[in-house]
C-alpha positions as CSV (number, residue, x, y, z in Angstrom):
1,M,-3.8,-6.8,-6.0
2,F,-7.2,-5.1,-6.2
3,R,-7.7,-4.8,-9.9
4,D,-10.4,-7.4,-9.9
5,Y,-11.6,-7.0,-6.3
6,D,-15.4,-6.7,-6.0
7,F,-15.6,-3.3,-4.2
8,A,-19.4,-3.4,-4.3
9,Q,-19.7,-6.7,-2.4
10,N,-16.5,-6.2,-0.4
11,P,-16.0,-9.9,0.4
12,L,-13.1,-9.2,2.8
13,Q,-15.3,-6.8,4.8
14,F,-13.0,-3.8,4.8
15,P,-14.2,-0.8,6.7
16,D,-15.8,2.0,4.6
17,R,-12.7,4.4,4.7
18,T,-10.3,1.5,3.9
19,L,-12.5,0.5,1.0
20,R,-12.5,4.0,-0.3
21,A,-8.7,4.2,0.0
22,L,-8.1,0.9,-1.7
23,A,-10.5,1.8,-4.5
24,G,-8.7,5.1,-5.0
25,T,-5.4,3.5,-5.2
26,N,-6.6,1.0,-7.7
27,R,-8.1,3.7,-9.8
28,R,-4.9,5.8,-9.8
29,I,-2.6,2.9,-10.9
30,R,-4.9,1.1,-13.3
31,Q,-2.8,2.4,-16.3
32,L,0.4,1.2,-14.8
33,H,0.8,-1.3,-17.6
34,Q,1.5,1.6,-20.0
35,A,4.6,2.7,-18.1
36,D,8.0,2.1,-19.9
37,S,9.5,1.0,-16.6
38,I,8.7,0.7,-12.9
39,G,10.5,-0.1,-9.7
40,V,9.0,-2.3,-7.0
41,D,10.2,-2.3,-3.4
42,Y,9.0,-5.7,-2.0
43,H,10.6,-4.8,1.3
44,K,7.8,-2.3,2.1
45,T,4.4,-3.8,1.4
46,G,5.6,-7.0,-0.2
47,F,6.5,-8.4,3.3
48,A,10.0,-9.5,2.1
49,P,13.6,-8.6,3.3
50,Y,15.2,-5.2,2.8
51,V,17.2,-6.3,-0.2
52,S,14.1,-7.4,-2.2
53,S,13.5,-4.9,-4.9
54,A,12.9,-5.2,-8.7
55,F,13.2,-3.1,-11.8
56,F,10.9,-3.9,-14.7
57,V,10.9,-2.7,-18.3
58,K,8.1,-3.0,-20.8
59,D,10.4,-3.6,-23.7
60,A,13.3,-6.0,-23.0
61,R,15.4,-4.2,-25.6
62,D,15.6,-1.2,-23.2
63,L,17.7,-3.4,-20.9
64,R,20.5,-3.3,-23.5
65,M,21.3,0.3,-22.4
66,L,22.5,-1.3,-19.1
67,T,24.2,-4.4,-20.5
68,R,27.9,-5.2,-20.5
69,D,29.5,-6.5,-23.7
70,Q,31.3,-9.8,-23.2
71,S,34.5,-8.4,-24.5
72,T,34.7,-6.0,-21.5
73,T,34.2,-8.9,-19.0
74,P,36.1,-11.8,-20.4
75,Y,36.2,-13.6,-17.0
76,L,32.4,-14.0,-17.0
77,F,29.7,-15.8,-19.0
78,Q,31.7,-18.7,-20.3
79,S,28.7,-21.1,-20.3
80,G,24.9,-21.2,-19.9
81,D,22.2,-19.0,-21.2
82,Y,21.2,-17.2,-17.9
83,N,23.7,-14.4,-17.3
84,P,22.2,-11.7,-15.1
85,G,25.6,-10.2,-14.7
86,K,25.3,-8.8,-18.2
87,F,22.6,-6.3,-17.0
88,T,22.8,-6.0,-13.2
89,L,25.4,-4.9,-10.7
90,E,24.7,-7.9,-8.5
91,T,26.6,-10.5,-10.7
92,S,27.5,-13.1,-8.1
93,R,25.6,-11.7,-5.2
94,S,23.0,-13.8,-3.3
95,G,19.6,-14.4,-4.9
96,C,17.9,-14.3,-1.5
97,G,16.2,-10.9,-2.3
98,P,14.3,-11.9,-5.4
99,M,13.6,-15.4,-4.1
100,S,12.2,-14.0,-0.9
101,A,9.9,-11.7,-2.9
102,L,8.7,-14.6,-5.1
103,G,8.3,-16.7,-2.0
104,A,6.1,-14.1,-0.3
105,L,4.0,-13.7,-3.4
106,Q,3.5,-17.5,-3.8
107,L,2.9,-18.1,-0.1
108,L,0.4,-15.3,0.7
109,G,-1.4,-15.2,-2.7
110,K,-3.7,-12.5,-3.9
111,S,-6.2,-13.0,-1.0
112,G,-3.5,-13.0,1.6
113,L,-1.8,-9.9,0.3
114,R,-5.2,-8.1,0.0
115,T,-5.9,-8.9,3.6
116,L,-2.6,-7.7,4.9
117,L,-2.6,-4.5,2.7
118,G,-6.2,-3.8,3.8
119,H,-5.2,-4.2,7.4
120,L,-2.3,-1.7,7.1
121,V,-4.5,0.9,5.5
122,T,-7.2,0.3,8.2
123,M,-4.6,0.9,10.9
124,A,-3.3,4.0,9.2
125,E,-6.9,5.3,8.9
126,T,-7.4,4.6,12.6
127,L,-4.2,6.5,13.4
128,R,-5.2,9.5,11.3
129,N,-8.6,9.6,13.0
130,R,-7.1,9.5,16.5
131,L,-4.5,12.1,15.7
132,T,-7.1,14.4,14.2
133,A,-9.1,14.2,17.4
134,Q,-6.1,15.7,19.3
135,P,-6.4,19.5,19.6
136,A,-2.6,20.0,19.4
137,I,-2.0,17.9,16.3
138,S,-2.7,18.5,12.6
139,V,-2.7,15.6,10.1
140,M,-1.0,16.9,7.0
141,N,-2.1,14.2,4.5
142,P,-5.7,13.3,5.6
143,E,-6.6,12.0,2.2
144,N,-3.7,9.7,1.8
145,F,-4.6,6.2,0.5
146,G,-1.6,4.4,1.9
147,P,-0.2,3.5,5.3
148,V,1.9,6.7,5.7
149,T,0.7,9.4,8.0
150,L,2.3,12.8,8.2
151,F,1.4,15.2,11.0
152,R,2.6,18.3,12.8
153,V,2.5,18.9,16.5
154,Y,1.9,22.3,18.1
155,P,2.0,23.9,21.6
156,D,-1.3,24.1,23.5
157,D,-2.0,27.8,22.6
158,V,-1.9,27.3,18.8
159,D,-5.0,27.0,16.6
160,T,-4.3,23.8,14.7
161,F,-7.1,24.4,12.3
162,E,-5.8,27.7,11.0
163,M,-2.0,27.7,11.6
164,P,-1.1,25.0,9.1
165,K,-2.9,26.9,6.4
166,L,-1.3,30.2,7.4
167,E,2.2,28.6,7.5
168,Q,1.7,27.2,4.1
169,T,0.4,30.3,2.3
170,D,1.4,33.5,4.1
171,A,5.1,34.6,4.2
172,K,4.2,36.7,7.2
173,Y,4.1,33.5,9.2
174,A,7.6,32.4,8.2
175,A,8.9,33.0,11.7
176,Q,6.2,30.9,13.2
177,L,6.8,28.2,10.6
178,H,10.5,28.0,11.6
179,R,9.6,28.1,15.3
180,F,7.1,25.2,15.0
181,N,9.6,23.3,12.8
182,D,12.0,23.4,15.7
183,Y,9.2,22.3,18.0
184,N,8.4,19.3,15.9
185,R,12.1,18.3,15.8
186,Q,12.2,18.5,19.6
187,V,9.1,16.4,19.9
188,F,10.6,13.8,17.6
189,Q,13.9,13.7,19.6
190,A,11.9,13.1,22.8
191,M,9.9,10.3,21.1
192,H,13.1,8.8,19.6
193,A,14.9,8.8,23.0
194,E,11.9,7.1,24.6
195,A,11.8,4.5,21.9
196,L,15.5,3.8,22.4
197,R,14.8,3.1,26.1
198,G,12.2,0.6,25.0
199,D,9.3,2.6,26.4
200,G,7.8,4.1,23.3
201,V,7.2,3.8,19.6
202,V,9.5,4.2,16.6
203,I,8.4,6.9,14.1
204,S,10.4,9.0,11.7
205,M,10.6,12.7,10.7
206,T,11.0,14.6,7.4
207,D,12.7,17.9,7.3
208,R,10.8,18.8,4.1
209,F,7.6,16.9,3.6
210,R,6.6,19.8,1.4
211,E,7.6,23.5,0.7
212,T,5.4,26.4,1.6
213,D,4.0,28.6,-1.2
214,Y,6.9,31.0,-0.5
215,G,9.6,28.3,-0.6
216,Q,10.3,27.3,3.0
217,P,10.6,23.7,4.2
218,V,7.8,22.2,6.4
219,V,8.9,19.7,9.0
220,A,6.5,16.8,9.7
221,L,6.5,13.7,11.9
222,K,5.9,10.5,10.0
223,S,4.3,7.1,10.9
224,Y,4.6,4.3,8.4
225,I,2.6,1.3,9.6
226,M,4.1,-1.8,8.0
227,S,3.6,-4.7,10.5
228,P,0.8,-7.1,9.9
229,F,0.6,-7.5,13.7
230,S,-0.3,-3.9,14.3
231,D,-3.6,-3.3,16.0
232,E,-5.5,-0.5,17.7
233,Q,-3.5,-0.7,20.9
234,Y,-0.3,0.1,19.0
235,V,-2.1,2.9,17.2
236,Q,-3.0,4.4,20.5
237,A,0.6,4.0,21.7
238,V,1.7,6.4,19.0
239,V,-0.8,9.0,20.2
240,D,0.2,8.5,23.8
241,S,3.9,8.8,22.9
242,V,3.3,12.1,21.1
243,E,1.5,13.5,24.1
244,R,4.3,12.5,26.5
245,A,6.8,14.1,24.2
246,R,4.7,17.3,24.1
247,K,4.7,17.5,27.9
248,Q,8.4,17.0,28.0
249,V,9.2,19.6,25.4
250,A,6.8,22.1,26.9
251,G,9.1,22.7,29.7
252,V,12.1,23.7,27.5
253,F,10.5,25.1,24.3
254,K,10.7,28.8,23.9
């Protein structure tokens, strides 16, 4: 989407940090055309239904490794030249997924998709900034280019500047790591329960967003902003929900 975008003139007027993230993404995938194969999930940032995914190969001959010989499927392919069942599991399934992806691409166009993707990155940058401003939260992927934000939450008495580094590098802090892993799970459960009541926000959690240098899993909370209707009030709602969950957990966490 941004291969030929004028980052110097910035015609869509993206904020500076968003522009940097978009340029960084563009730089990292500019050699994508050299890949033998790629997968695309249009249901994420392609604004299409969940079933909209695609698998591309550079050399069409590579698809032969997936094909079915006609002799093994005598009840198919009696007529016509278009026979996707030869190389896909879908066979007679609905074409709504790929057609939805194509429709979104055609409807939104390059400018529309640029605007939407830039907005998602801007909201993610805003969320990371606001989470970073909280003394009890540590953003674990501050240099991420995309809309995913991973963060850890700590009790009030923890130095969130130093503790993530110590947890990551020093095996002597393994006990604290596991303790705060449990703390983040409890914060997530409190936020999840609030969301089910219709009072909060929906985020997710990963039990192993990375491993420590000594091989232990690190739990993190995860925000993946995907809605084109997201704005700063909803970003703040995430921060507020985390704080309410922290207060709730504080009374029971040991």
